[in-house]
N, C-alpha and C positions, 0 to 999 in steps of 0.2 A: 638463081637455081627452083624451080617451079615444084611445088607439091605433088607428089603422085605414090600410087601402089604400082606394085606388080603383081600378077598373079600367077602358079606354076605348077604344075604336078610335077611330081620327082621320085626318083627311086622306083622307077618304072612302072608310075602312075600310081604307088602305094599310099604317095601323101601327098595332100596338096599343102602349097606354101605361097603365103603372101608376106611382102615386106613392102615398106612404106616409109617415105621422107617425107615429115610433115613441119617443118622447120618454122613456114612462114604460117599456118594456120596456127598453132601453139602461140607463135609472137603475137600474132593478133587478140588471143585471149589475154596476152600478158598485158596488151595495152591496153585493153578494152575494160580490164578488171583490177589493174594496175597491180598485179600479183609479184608478192616477195620471194625470194628464190625457194624456199619448201613449196608454197602453193602452187608456185609455175610450176617444179617438177612434178606434184602430186595431178596437176590437172592435165598438164602436155602428156603426160604418161597415159592419163585414162582417154584423151582424148584421140591420144594413137592410136591405142587397141581398139577406141570404139567405132573408129572411121574404118578400120579394120574388119570389127565383125560387123560393120553395118556393108561393106562391099560382099559379105555373105550371101546377101538375101538380092530380092531384083524387085522390081518396078516400081509400086509406090510407096513398098512396106519400109517401115521403120521401127526403129530401137532407141527404147531410152536405157540408161546405164545409170544406177542411183547408189552411190555409196553411201550408208548411214552407220556413221561411227561414233565411239565418245571421244576419239583425240580432239585436238585444238583447230583444227579444221573446219570441225561441226559441218561434215559431211559433203558430198559434192554431185551434181547431178552432169550427164553427155544426153546430148539425143542427137541421132547420127540417123541415115538413109543408104540405101543402095546407090544415090550418085556420087557417092564421093565428099556430102556435104556434112557439117557436123558443128555443134554449139554445144558448150557448157557454162558450167560456174561454181565456184566453191562458196563454203559458208561465211570460211575467214581467209580474204585472201592475202593477209601483211603477216605472214609467218617466217621463219629460217632458223632452222636449227642445221647443225654440224654434227657427224661424227668425230670421232676424235683423231680421223685424219684429214680432216677439211673437206669429206664429202657433203654434200646436201644429203639431210636424214628427212626419207617422206615416209617412215613410219612412224617416226614419234608423231608427225603430224595428225596422221590419218586413225591411229590408234586401231581399237577393236571392233567390230560391229559383221555387217553384212552388206554384200555383194548384190543387189538386185539386178535383174534384165527382165523390162516388159517388152513384148514383142506386140507390133500393131502390124500385123502379117496382109490385112486389109480382106480376106477371105473368111474368117470366122472370128471369136470374140478374142478379143485382148484377153493377154495371159502374163503372168508373172512369174518366175523363178527365180530361186533367194540359193546362197551358196556363204558360206561364213567366210570373212578375213582371215586369210593364213597369217599373212605377214605384215600387211597394210604398206607393201611396196608395190602396189598394183600389179605386174605382170605376173609374179606368183599367184595373186587372187584371182587372176584372168583365168590363168590357166587351170588353178583348181575348180573354177565355177565350170569351164567347158567339159574336164573330166567327171566333176561330182554329178551336175545338172541336165547335161547335153551328152554324158557319154563318149565323148570323143578326147582319147586323150591327147592333149597340146603340151607343147613349148611356146612359151610367148616371153621375148626382150624386147623391154621397152626403154630408151634412153632420149634424155633431156640435160643438154646443159646450156647453163645460167650463166651470163656474163655478171662482171661483178656490179654492174650499172642496173642489175635486172632484166637488161634485154636477154633475147632466146639467142643464142650461138647456133645450135643446131636440137633437130629432134627428130626422132622415126623408131622404126622397130619390125620386127617380125614375130608371125603367126604361125606353126608348123603343126600341123594336124592329120595323125592316123585314121587312113581309109580303113573301111571295116575291111577284112579278110588281109591286111598286112601282116607278111610272114615273119615268124620271130625273128631269124637272120637280119632283115631289114629292121628291125625293132632296135635289136642289138647293135646295128650298124649306127643308127641315128643316135641310141643313146653314148656311145663312145665320142661320135663326131662331135657331140654336145659338150663333154666332158672339156675338152681342148678349144674350143670354139670361140673366136673373139667374141664381147658382148656388143650389145648395138651401139653403145656409147662408142666404142673402141674402133668399131666400121664407121662409124658417122664422122668421129674425129679425123679418121684416115681419107675422108674424101668418096666412101662407097654412096653406090647408086642403089637404089631397091634391086636391080637386075645384080650388081657388084655382091648384094647381102645373100641373093640366092645362089651366087655362082660357087661363094663360098662356104655355104650351108652343104650344097648338093655333091660340091665339085665337079660338078660339069653335068650331072646324072639328071638333068631336068628340062621342061620344056615350058617355055614362057605363053601362058596363054593371052593375056590382054594386060594392056596399063589402064588406069584411070586415077584422072586430075581429082588432087584434093582441094578442099576449101573450107575454112572455118565461116558458114553460111545462117543467118536467121533469118525465120520466114514471119518476123512479127510485122504487124501494123495497126492502125487507129480502129479498122473494123475489128479483128479480133477483139482489142480490148472493150470496144464497145458492146459487143457480145458478153463478155464477162460481168460488166457493169449492170448491163440491163437481168442480167441471172441475179441481182441483189434483191430486183422486185421494187415498187414501187415507194412502199413506207422506208427503205432503208435509204435510197438515193433522195428522197423527200428531206429524210433527217441530215443525211450530209450536206444538203444546199443549203438549210438553212441554219447549220453551223460552222460550215467552212465557206461555201459558198464557190468553191469549184472543185476540183478532184485533178491530181497528177500521178499518172502509173506509170512505172520504169519498168522496162524489159529485164529481166533477170539476167537473160542471156547475150545481150549486147549494150547495154544502158540506155537504151532509145528513149525517151519520154513524151508521153501523150496528155497535152493538157485540156481539161475539160471546163469550160467556164459555165456561169447560170443558165446560159441560153443553151449550152450543148447538155447542160443536165437535164432540162425541159425536155427536151427530144428524146433523150435516154427513157425519162417517164412517160413521156406520150408514146413510148416503143412497148414499154409494159405492157400498158393499155390495152394497145392494140393488139397484141399478145392473149391479153385476159379477155 
């Protein structure tokens, strides 16, 4: 089954609602980074919530979410766009903590810290907003970010189920946001419904599609606007790393050539490696001279 999200307006157009299935993209991240269960659950939730956040934008706009925390996961990063593409990584991929009931403990891995969102909307300066982590469980932290930093009251539910062999059984979730002017009776209805609503993990376990999730939340009071395919996608290439190395300058490149004779760069997001031998370093040095 493919990964995709569905967007809907609900409760007489007073709420916007996104629901997503992200099993394949989280699986791809797990394989690339060799994630253990707590790292899989943490990054999987961030990727799921992040790709939904990206779908709230349009065109070439991009979004980077960075969790800076004091837990053993050593932080996380996810970068997404308005096309349903996302990539990410964790500082420490090999973590496995459990609660007493056997469920994966994400908050222990994440710890305390801050939730940073950097927006590049391609029409003005890039800017970053920040909110404190509330629980380290990611969904609650994302909901608090929306409310505190963007003044958009939101409900967020994100789920990742990890198999015994560390592979991903399923992943997905939803984000519900109140629109301006949402009447008090609708707010009360939503709050009551959320109290008894199945978690996204339960819905995914029962085979719900994104449309099924929306139906479960709204009990039919919604209109699907569109769907969007989702994927784990990295845009790295050799040229980007060349530009980064050129920015080091002639002297530093010369020192590296004399000391090591080569450079090997690795992409944090997809683990692709790019090798530069002496001849390639000479070409980079020549580029610095041309730019000078």
